[in-house]
C-alpha positions in Angstrom: 235.1 275.0 69.1 235.4 275.6 72.9 236.6 273.5 75.8 233.0 272.4 76.6 232.7 270.7 73.2 236.0 268.9 73.7 235.2 267.7 77.2 237.9 267.6 79.8 241.3 268.6 78.5 242.9 269.9 81.6 244.2 273.2 82.7 247.2 273.3 80.5 245.4 271.7 77.5 242.8 274.6 77.8 245.6 277.2 77.9 247.2 275.5 74.8 243.9 275.5 73.0 243.5 279.2 73.5 247.0 279.8 72.3 246.6 277.6 69.2 243.4 279.5 68.3 245.0 282.9 68.7 248.5 282.3 67.4 248.7 279.1 65.3 245.3 278.8 63.6 246.9 276.6 60.9 247.9 273.9 63.4 244.6 274.3 65.3 242.6 273.8 62.1 244.7 270.9 61.0 244.3 269.1 64.3 240.6 269.8 64.3 240.0 268.4 60.9 242.2 265.4 61.4 240.1 264.6 64.5 243.2 264.6 66.8 242.8 268.0 68.6 241.5 266.5 71.9 244.2 263.8 71.9 246.9 266.3 71.2 245.7 268.6 74.0 245.4 265.8 76.5 248.9 264.6 75.7 250.3 268.1 76.0 248.4 268.6 79.3 249.9 265.4 80.7 253.4 266.3 79.5 253.3 269.8 81.0 251.8 268.6 84.3 254.5 266.0 84.5 257.2 268.6 83.7 255.9 270.9 86.4 255.8 268.0 88.9 259.3 267.0 88.2 260.6 270.5 88.5 258.7 271.0 91.8 260.2 267.9 93.3 263.7 268.9 92.0 263.4 272.3 93.7 262.1 270.7 96.9 265.0 268.2 97.0 267.5 271.0 96.3 266.1 273.0 99.2 265.7 270.1 101.7 261.9 270.3 101.7 261.3 266.6 102.4 259.2 264.2 104.4 261.1 265.1 107.6 260.0 268.7 107.3 256.5 267.5 106.5 256.3 265.6 109.8 257.8 268.5 111.8 256.1 271.5 110.3 253.3 270.6 107.8 252.2 274.2 107.2 255.7 275.2 106.2 256.1 272.2 104.0 252.8 273.1 102.2 254.0 276.7 101.8 257.3 275.6 100.4 255.9 273.1 98.0 253.3 275.5 96.7 256.1 278.1 96.2 258.2 275.6 94.3 255.2 274.6 92.2 254.5 278.2 91.3 258.2 278.6 90.3 258.1 275.4 88.2 254.9 276.5 86.5 256.4 279.9 85.6 259.5 278.1 84.2 257.5 275.7 82.1 255.2 278.4 80.9 258.2 280.5 79.8 259.6 277.6 77.8 256.4 276.2 76.5 253.8 279.0 76.1 255.9 282.1 75.3 
């Protein structure tokens, strides 16, 4: 089964699907036959997205990247937030996917 057959499962759900197929075929098969694979992937995608968002905002707050900076220097604010999101994604991937 591929992501097209499941419909939209999100970026992280797609990544998890590939990992399940490659490294945990028992769990993948079990979820598939129970009919809960898509729900599982959607729930995990939502959890991971939320975790990345929370970490991004935590890093922004810690580094004083706030609405004041956004008003004063929008380009710098975007660069900083993107940088924090990339850091947060790496942190979550390390704890979740490796």
